[in-house]
VOGU-3710 file (C-alpha; in Angstrom, 3 decimals, decimal comma):
1> mpkfipirfy> 29,046/-68,915/-32,214  27,870/-69,476/-28,630  24,496/-71,014/-28,222  21,884/-69,197/-26,065  19,811/-71,525/-23,960  16,329/-70,390/-22,895  15,902/-70,077/-19,142  12,796/-71,506/-17,578  11,104/-70,317/-14,402  8,635/-72,537/-12,627
11> sakntvtkis> 5,655/-71,118/-10,883  3,822/-72,593/-7,953  1,549/-74,373/-10,441  4,552/-75,914/-12,222  3,886/-73,949/-15,419  6,919/-72,919/-17,398  7,554/-69,271/-18,305  10,161/-68,594/-20,996  12,258/-65,411/-20,854  14,584/-64,404/-23,644
21> pakvflstal> 18,355/-64,100/-22,921  18,258/-60,378/-23,871  15,712/-59,648/-21,138  17,774/-61,651/-18,646  20,860/-59,589/-19,527  19,022/-56,274/-19,153  17,460/-57,313/-15,851  20,795/-58,417/-14,420  22,469/-55,161/-15,482  19,704/-53,104/-13,900
31> illiglpsgc> 20,031/-55,000/-10,620  23,781/-54,411/-10,590  23,384/-50,681/-11,321  20,881/-50,258/-8,529  23,126/-52,050/-6,132  26,221/-50,027/-6,994  27,142/-47,267/-4,507  27,778/-43,659/-5,545  30,959/-43,277/-7,565  30,712/-46,871/-8,862
41> nlitgkgdrd> 32,711/-48,167/-5,901  31,811/-51,701/-5,032  33,194/-51,218/-1,541  31,967/-48,381/0,694  34,690/-45,773/1,040  35,445/-42,265/2,266  33,332/-40,624/-0,503  30,259/-42,500/0,687  30,853/-41,471/4,291  31,220/-37,818/3,245
51> sttklqelmk> 28,012/-38,017/1,195  26,179/-39,582/4,103  27,426/-36,861/6,437  26,324/-34,132/4,037  22,918/-35,756/3,669  22,508/-35,921/7,411  23,453/-32,246/7,695  20,871/-31,341/5,068  18,185/-33,350/6,847  18,976/-31,800/10,232
61> vpelpdlird> 16,273/-29,331/11,333  17,798/-25,952/12,305  17,078/-24,724/15,808  14,429/-22,017/15,757  15,499/-18,463/16,692  13,783/-16,473/19,426  11,961/-14,131/17,013  10,818/-14,665/13,447  12,825/-11,649/12,256  16,049/-13,416/13,224
71> atviqglrpi> 15,438/-15,986/10,487  13,601/-14,112/7,738  13,496/-11,123/5,432  10,285/-9,574/4,099  9,210/-9,975/0,481  6,529/-7,926/-1,270  6,864/-4,460/0,290  8,059/-2,764/-2,880  5,412/-0,992/-4,969  4,875/-2,199/-8,533
81> qvigvgvvng> 4,876/0,299/-11,395  2,457/-0,513/-14,233  2,106/1,370/-17,505  -0,077/1,450/-20,602  -1,122/3,465/-23,655  -4,668/4,790/-23,889  -7,012/7,331/-25,452  -8,566/10,419/-23,879  -11,919/11,167/-25,521  -14,477/13,978/-25,332
91> lpgtggpanp> -12,010/16,862/-25,663  -13,449/20,212/-26,863  -11,298/20,324/-30,008  -8,025/20,316/-28,065  -6,986/16,823/-29,143  -5,507/15,754/-32,432  -3,897/12,953/-34,423  -1,129/10,916/-32,868  1,989/10,895/-35,045  3,533/7,518/-35,950
101> sqfrdellee> 5,448/6,070/-32,989  5,852/2,923/-30,960  3,055/4,163/-28,688  0,638/4,523/-31,603  1,562/1,044/-32,836  1,049/-0,382/-29,346  -2,332/1,327/-29,033  -3,495/0,164/-32,476  -2,567/-3,393/-31,599  -4,557/-3,162/-28,362
111> mkrrdikdpn> -7,574/-1,643/-30,177  -7,539/-4,426/-32,761  -7,526/-7,053/-29,987  -10,645/-5,406/-28,606  -12,365/-5,354/-32,033  -12,616/-1,545/-32,265  -13,657/-0,585/-35,805  -11,456/1,741/-37,868  -9,003/2,604/-35,041  -6,812/4,760/-37,329
121> hfleldntal> -9,713/7,106/-38,110  -10,608/7,288/-34,417  -7,090/8,436/-33,510  -7,200/11,219/-36,122  -10,147/13,055/-34,519  -9,535/16,400/-32,803  -11,554/15,344/-29,742  -9,278/12,391/-28,986  -5,672/12,178/-27,791  -3,181/9,371/-27,382
131> vriqatippg> -1,746/9,315/-23,845  0,645/7,277/-21,764  -0,619/6,251/-18,353  0,951/4,735/-15,271  -0,030/3,686/-11,783  1,581/2,312/-8,654  0,222/-0,872/-7,093  1,013/-0,737/-3,351  2,024/-3,676/-1,137  -0,867/-5,820/0,032
141> arrndpvdii> -3,209/-4,530/-2,691  -6,326/-6,579/-3,373  -8,330/-7,066/-6,533  -10,717/-4,143/-7,248  -8,854/-1,750/-4,940  -8,817/1,813/-6,365  -5,562/3,449/-7,433  -4,667/6,884/-8,818  -3,739/7,091/-12,506  -1,117/9,469/-13,945
151> vrapnesvvs> -1,797/10,631/-17,513  0,747/12,195/-19,910  0,554/13,123/-23,561  3,792/11,925/-25,249  5,898/14,156/-27,494  4,440/12,405/-30,537  0,966/13,705/-29,667  -0,258/17,103/-30,909  -2,827/17,508/-28,104  -2,923/21,002/-26,586
161> nlndgwlldt> -5,095/20,403/-23,494  -6,376/17,275/-21,767  -8,716/19,151/-19,451  -12,343/18,005/-19,563  -11,341/14,743/-21,261  -12,242/11,175/-20,331  -9,759/8,301/-20,401  -11,284/5,262/-22,099  -10,728/1,851/-20,502  -6,992/1,180/-20,603
171> rlrqqrflqn> -5,093/-1,904/-19,511  -1,915/-1,450/-17,505  0,874/-4,005/-17,260  4,285/-4,281/-15,717  7,047/-4,138/-18,336  10,648/-5,292/-18,068  13,532/-5,440/-20,516  14,812/-9,022/-20,451  17,101/-10,747/-22,955  17,034/-7,751/-25,297
181> kvrksevmai> 13,260/-7,800/-25,459  10,420/-6,015/-23,673  8,424/-8,493/-21,610  4,892/-7,647/-20,466  3,025/-9,097/-17,526  -0,639/-9,943/-17,295  -3,094/-7,049/-16,922  -2,563/-5,682/-13,416  -4,887/-2,648/-13,494  -7,562/-1,033/-15,668
191> gtgpvltrss> -7,864/2,753/-15,758  -10,686/5,094/-16,782  -12,237/8,409/-15,734  -12,049/12,227/-16,035  -8,616/13,828/-16,318  -7,601/16,490/-13,793  -4,779/18,440/-15,460  -1,968/20,079/-13,522  -3,004/23,467/-14,897  -6,102/23,309/-12,681
201> ytpgedstlk> -4,067/23,647/-9,493  -0,621/24,872/-10,641  -0,170/28,401/-12,005  2,245/28,966/-14,874  2,649/29,132/-18,639  4,360/25,748/-19,094  2,452/23,884/-21,826  2,987/20,519/-20,111  0,677/21,660/-17,298  -2,211/21,160/-19,728
211> tegtilsggr> -1,028/17,831/-21,147  -0,290/16,044/-17,853  -2,789/15,116/-15,209  -4,277/12,648/-12,772  -7,386/10,511/-12,510  -8,066/10,176/-8,785  -9,002/6,574/-7,934  -9,443/6,029/-11,677  -7,764/2,628/-11,701  -9,009/-0,734/-10,506
221> iqitrklglv> -6,383/-3,274/-9,521  -6,856/-6,660/-11,171  -4,550/-8,758/-8,999  -4,095/-9,547/-5,329  -0,554/-8,997/-4,137  0,837/-11,588/-1,765  3,304/-10,853/0,991  5,834/-13,273/2,322  8,881/-14,096/4,403  12,043/-15,528/2,854
231> lspeyqhakt> 14,044/-17,717/5,216  17,761/-17,079/5,602  19,973/-19,847/4,126  20,901/-21,289/7,532  17,200/-21,724/8,411  15,897/-23,091/5,120  14,077/-26,310/5,940  10,535/-27,527/5,382  9,954/-28,060/9,106  11,327/-24,606/9,920
241> saalatainr> 9,051/-22,798/7,460  6,098/-24,821/8,771  6,998/-23,906/12,361  7,196/-20,202/11,497  3,803/-20,357/9,761  2,331/-22,050/12,850  3,740/-19,320/15,111  2,252/-16,597/12,902  -1,150/-18,292/12,728  -1,337/-18,516/16,506
251> rffffdgttr> -1,406/-14,705/16,496  -3,147/-13,773/13,225  -6,105/-15,634/11,772  -9,440/-15,216/9,967  -12,854/-16,726/10,519  -14,375/-18,145/7,331  -17,887/-18,688/8,610  -17,231/-21,061/11,479  -13,714/-22,066/10,418  -10,592/-20,462/11,786
261> rgiakakedd> -7,875/-19,964/9,167  -4,420/-18,511/9,661  -2,910/-15,849/7,415  0,386/-17,714/6,863  1,122/-20,721/4,705  4,485/-22,479/4,301  4,855/-22,726/0,525  8,486/-23,882/0,287  11,311/-24,750/2,607  12,519/-21,157/2,212
271> fvemethpry> 9,269/-19,193/1,837  6,178/-18,457/3,943  3,284/-16,757/2,121  1,086/-14,233/3,922  -2,357/-12,740/3,494  -3,200/-9,256/4,736  -4,967/-9,179/8,084  -8,010/-6,826/7,998  -6,835/-4,844/11,023  -3,673/-3,820/9,191
281> rhnihrmmav> -5,336/-3,143/5,861  -4,074/0,454/5,785  -0,683/-0,201/7,374  0,980/-3,149/5,668  4,468/-2,187/6,814  3,446/-2,323/10,462  1,774/-5,701/9,995  4,971/-7,189/8,612  7,036/-5,585/11,391  4,721/-7,092/14,011
291> iqaistapes> 4,835/-10,500/12,315  8,621/-10,454/12,398  8,475/-9,586/16,109  6,486/-12,754/16,917  8,191/-15,299/19,149  8,660/-18,736/17,613  7,930/-20,461/20,919  4,350/-20,981/22,132  3,242/-19,495/25,423  4,727/-21,249/28,427
301> satqtrlael> 6,073/-20,518/31,884  8,834/-18,493/30,213  6,239/-16,089/28,793  5,946/-14,187/32,086  9,702/-13,690/32,167  9,628/-12,308/28,645  6,731/-9,994/29,495  8,677/-8,615/32,453  11,712/-7,959/30,235  9,604/-6,175/27,628
311> asmltnpata> 7,878/-4,115/30,328  11,295/-2,907/31,413  12,269/-2,084/27,815  9,029/-0,140/27,422  10,126/2,336/30,091  13,179/3,440/28,112  12,873/5,669/25,003  15,765/3,861/23,307  14,034/0,480/23,404  10,365/1,377/23,819
321> adaalqleam> 9,403/1,266/20,121  10,718/-2,270/19,653  9,267/-3,401/22,970  5,815/-2,143/21,933  6,066/-4,066/18,654  6,982/-7,286/20,465  4,186/-6,792/22,967  1,717/-6,167/20,138  2,966/-9,383/18,544  2,177/-11,291/21,745
331> gesavpilid> -1,469/-10,227/21,636  -3,894/-10,170/24,580  -1,364/-11,326/27,170  0,548/-8,055/26,684  -2,446/-5,727/27,126  -2,024/-5,057/30,898  1,591/-3,956/30,394  0,660/-1,631/27,533  -2,197/-0,123/29,543  0,155/0,542/32,471
341> alnstnpelr> 2,532/2,335/30,075  -0,229/4,846/29,248  0,397/6,356/32,704  3,948/7,345/31,788  4,825/11,040/31,951  6,867/10,661/28,761  4,729/11,422/25,642  6,912/9,179/23,465  6,384/6,145/25,686  2,647/6,825/25,909
351> fyaaeslayl> 2,436/7,002/22,111  4,195/3,659/21,559  1,913/1,937/24,054  -1,245/3,561/22,679  -0,378/2,692/19,086  0,046/-0,991/19,938  -3,157/-1,020/21,977  -5,067/0,471/19,043  -3,977/-2,348/16,763  -5,134/-4,738/19,471
361> drteavdale> -8,526/-2,961/19,264  -8,400/-1,659/22,800  -10,383/1,536/23,405  -7,947/2,580/26,159  -5,722/3,818/23,318  -8,158/6,433/21,977  -7,517/9,312/24,411  -3,735/8,879/24,319  -3,681/8,841/20,507  -5,930/11,907/20,344
371> tairetaafr> -3,499/13,745/22,612  -0,535/12,635/20,485  -2,234/13,888/17,311  -3,071/17,222/18,889  0,254/17,910/20,603  3,064/16,138/18,706  3,464/16,527/14,951  5,847/13,565/14,677  3,190/11,189/16,049  0,292/12,628/14,030
381> hpsllalqgm> 0,412/10,403/10,952  0,865/7,019/12,712  -1,700/7,939/15,360  -4,298/8,788/12,699  -3,598/5,451/10,970  -4,077/3,619/14,247  -7,386/5,370/14,982  -8,564/4,922/11,394  -8,601/1,149/11,685  -10,425/0,962/15,008
391> nhqlaidslk> -13,972/-0,271/14,547  -15,419/1,613/17,504  -17,578/4,684/17,961  -15,103/6,154/20,453  -12,520/6,378/17,666  -15,001/8,132/15,354  -15,919/10,599/18,109  -12,234/11,335/18,674  -11,629/12,021/14,974  -14,657/14,335/14,903
401> rlmneaslet> -13,271/16,332/17,837  -9,933/16,665/16,066  -11,650/18,423/13,148  -11,996/21,434/15,453  -8,223/21,832/15,841  -6,388/24,915/14,564  -3,922/22,725/12,644  -5,348/22,210/9,162  -3,390/18,990/8,644  -4,925/17,642/11,837
411> rygsfcairr> -8,397/18,567/10,636  -8,014/17,140/7,136  -6,057/14,118/8,349  -8,905/13,277/10,737  -11,425/13,829/7,952  -9,551/11,385/5,674  -9,324/8,805/8,473  -13,137/8,751/8,599  -13,653/8,953/4,819  -11,364/5,955/4,191
421> qgvegksilg> -13,882/3,760/5,995  -15,869/3,578/2,757  -19,568/4,187/2,349  -20,120/4,343/6,098  -17,432/6,990/6,491  -18,827/9,159/3,690  -22,254/8,853/5,268  -20,887/10,072/8,609  -19,271/13,073/6,912  -22,379/13,912/4,875
431> gkalksfyly> -20,737/14,342/1,505  -22,651/15,398/-1,604  -21,849/13,650/-4,882  -21,570/16,110/-7,766  -20,654/15,461/-11,420  -17,195/13,993/-10,894  -16,309/14,783/-7,277  -17,641/15,101/-3,725  -18,393/18,282/-1,808  -18,244/18,169/1,994
441> qissnaepav> -19,270/20,891/4,446  -17,771/20,137/7,867  -18,726/22,168/10,913  -15,601/23,295/12,742  -14,748/25,753/15,511  -11,402/26,574/13,910  -10,689/29,199/11,257  -12,644/28,485/8,031  -10,691/26,768/5,260  -11,186/25,224/1,827
451> vvslrespei> -9,305/22,003/1,032  -8,983/20,305/-2,356  -7,619/16,801/-2,859  -5,111/15,600/-5,437  -4,948/11,995/-4,245  -7,257/9,078/-3,404  -10,563/10,897/-3,799  -11,726/13,905/-5,880  -13,204/16,098/-3,157  -13,559/19,656/-1,948
461> vlfgdpgkla> -13,902/20,053/1,817  -15,224/23,217/3,424  -14,266/23,495/7,111  -16,604/25,968/8,752  -18,078/28,794/6,685  -15,430/30,023/4,205  -17,492/33,116/3,419  -18,331/34,521/0,012  -16,619/35,024/-3,320  -16,485/38,823/-3,483
471> ipqflrgpng> -16,058/39,258/-7,259  -16,195/43,007/-8,079  -16,567/42,793/-11,894  -15,888/39,336/-13,360  -13,687/36,263/-13,032  -12,689/34,341/-16,153  -11,972/30,652/-15,642  -11,010/27,750/-17,920  -13,172/26,149/-20,613  -15,256/29,259/-21,255
481> lilkpdlnap> -16,306/29,837/-17,637  -17,141/33,405/-16,586  -18,364/34,506/-13,151  -19,721/37,993/-12,495  -22,030/39,605/-9,934  -25,722/39,926/-10,650  -26,331/43,680/-10,593  -30,055/43,188/-10,102  -29,706/40,860/-7,123  -27,112/41,645/-4,457
491> gklkisrfqi> -25,401/38,537/-3,052  -25,916/36,647/-6,330  -23,452/35,580/-9,032  -24,071/34,732/-12,659  -22,117/31,781/-14,003  -21,831/31,350/-17,784  -20,054/28,781/-19,935  -19,355/29,294/-23,626  -17,839/26,505/-25,716  -17,463/25,838/-29,431
501> nsddkratvs> -20,001/23,385/-30,884  -22,001/23,501/-27,667  -24,972/25,469/-26,416  -24,277/28,307/-23,997  -25,094/27,475/-20,394  -25,978/29,874/-17,585  -26,876/29,705/-13,909  -27,497/32,192/-11,108  -26,394/31,236/-7,610  -25,610/32,882/-4,285
511> dsvasvingi> -22,042/34,088/-3,770  -21,234/31,526/-1,039  -18,391/29,138/-1,858  -20,618/26,056/-1,691  -23,232/27,610/-4,011  -20,596/28,695/-6,528  -19,158/25,147/-6,664  -22,634/23,716/-7,269  -23,252/26,371/-9,928  -20,069/25,471/-11,824
521> vsvgggygda> -21,258/21,869/-11,989  -24,739/22,934/-13,136  -23,275/24,578/-16,292  -21,242/21,464/-17,121  -18,034/22,192/-15,260  -15,987/19,448/-13,628  -13,600/18,980/-10,735  -10,723/20,742/-12,474  -12,910/23,743/-13,320  -14,016/24,117/-9,694
531> isilrlakak> -10,410/23,947/-8,454  -9,305/26,503/-11,066  -12,003/28,994/-10,032  -11,091/28,635/-6,350  -7,382/29,080/-7,108  -7,935/32,156/-9,274  -10,330/33,668/-6,722  -7,756/33,182/-3,966  -4,971/34,710/-6,090  -7,072/37,821/-6,787
541> gyltsqlavd> -8,245/38,202/-3,194  -11,880/37,307/-3,909  -11,634/34,316/-1,537  -10,454/35,398/1,916  -10,454/31,991/3,656  -7,473/29,681/3,565  -7,183/27,469/0,452  -5,038/24,343/0,821  -4,138/21,396/-1,407  -3,765/18,017/0,323
551> plpaavrvyh> -2,699/19,349/3,756  -2,024/15,877/5,178  0,500/15,051/7,932  3,884/13,882/6,647  4,376/10,133/6,961  7,940/10,478/8,287  8,933/13,134/10,795  11,747/13,388/13,330  10,795/13,399/16,991  13,117/15,479/19,177
561> rdeadeanad> 13,376/14,144/22,697  13,923/16,304/25,757  17,506/16,471/27,005  16,738/14,282/30,011  15,070/11,622/27,864  17,940/11,747/25,387  20,464/11,227/28,182  18,535/8,225/29,530  18,326/6,745/26,037  22,088/7,182/25,546
571> datnqttnen> 22,805/5,542/28,898  20,607/2,590/27,984  22,317/2,262/24,608  25,770/2,339/26,180  24,729/-0,219/28,798  23,387/-2,538/26,100  26,594/-2,154/24,091  28,763/-2,963/27,115  26,636/-6,024/27,941  26,946/-7,285/24,373
581> atestssssd> 30,704/-6,732/24,462  30,978/-8,705/27,716  28,928/-11,562/26,281  31,095/-11,604/23,163  34,298/-11,738/25,215  32,934/-14,562/27,355  31,953/-16,543/24,284  35,428/-16,144/22,806  37,051/-17,312/26,043  34,815/-20,391/26,151
591> ensaedn> 35,653/-21,269/22,549  39,381/-20,957/23,221  39,085/-23,186/26,274  37,257/-25,812/24,265  39,946/-25,782/21,597  42,740/-26,090/24,190  41,028/-29,099/25,740
//
């Protein structure tokens, strides 16, 4: 057997340190392994050169494109659907026990987690009903933002009518079927509030009209949705994502006290995360389009050349929309060009310039946008969005003037643009908070009209004086409501409400629409009851003014250009196509020449 001899190492102080042969063997092997090249070749070969080349290619920073959109795609613009199972309480005997089902089991499990005593007995009461609820969380949503809730009684429920019920706090989650199992997300929204059934605003005998409904702004979002840009494979590099974030932050930033902070952050080599800029709070899609139109290069002597090119594009209908986006992305340096474009005789070109100026908070845009709203239906929705976000009194004055227009969608669209500004907007409009909705009386020079809302906010808006409810004998409404004229007092109506297990309630009011709505609330009626009475009165001819439900401008409409403008746009398109074809041919010729050489 071979004899192992201890190895001695001498330090500077001549002390001896003994190391066992096993440790020497392991140390030597480790040194050899570290020193070995890839593939265990002791001599550098072709495989090592290929690996080195590939590594160098991976480390090479891609050349930045002209615009951010050339290197990225947007992430986060799809809405998120969230669902849950809840309980509607306070029904006037129109509820009932929920039959055994997966929804009942899911609800019982949720009630046990929340320490609700005797949940089975609670679900058997005739004033409760098991319901399924859902909501849509939009792009760019922030925590505590309101969202509409859709309520449906499932087939397993024996409920006959959800009207006048209240949805108890319900948690909504996103659900997906993965690996043969339902996976649930964290709580994304919490819903509660009074149910507005479809039967309140839709005539018919279908029983589902009474078991399906909405809770306007009844949900509160519990998350903050992030937006982002995903880099294309050929641009994925840490330095590239950082450069794109820097370019975005030069244009969009916040002030946290005294600190300036950009909205973009490079999270990975292939992803840039984005916060929502306050100016684009109500138009996330435009914000992302503008971000993608940002130039990757900082301002330089070439900026003036680019501005001149975009100014030329802005004069042509075929390229004006994209030119306005790129100019908006450039910020203050593009303002003079956009202002000059307001003098164009073409309404389409004026609209594109005014829209971009509005998002740059320039008051020069107000008159042009007001004209676009008044005269061109296709520009109405985007123009109202642009005015809505302007923090200036001139914009408010413009929206007030538009509430005198004959077009009801223009009037109500302008009203909503002011109301969406929160408490300040409601104060400007002078709304009155009733039991579960708002009542607004807006002075207007146009024909009187009554508008009810089925989205965002429970509200009834009276434009002008809609006149009186001329009820000859009586009008029977839902939930025991009866309206009839007071024979002893002309111009007065008696409102009565009779319900089981509840005291009778009565009120006498004038026959004006506003007074009748207030009277319905005074006898315990809600938003759905008021809408039902207005609908029935209109159907019977007792209400002579126009009654409309959500008369808002359509978000997408086709704009038809004049023949001359269309011809110019076609010529520009053909010219661009021919130029691109020439460039492509030249490039091919150059490549062939290089190969021949």
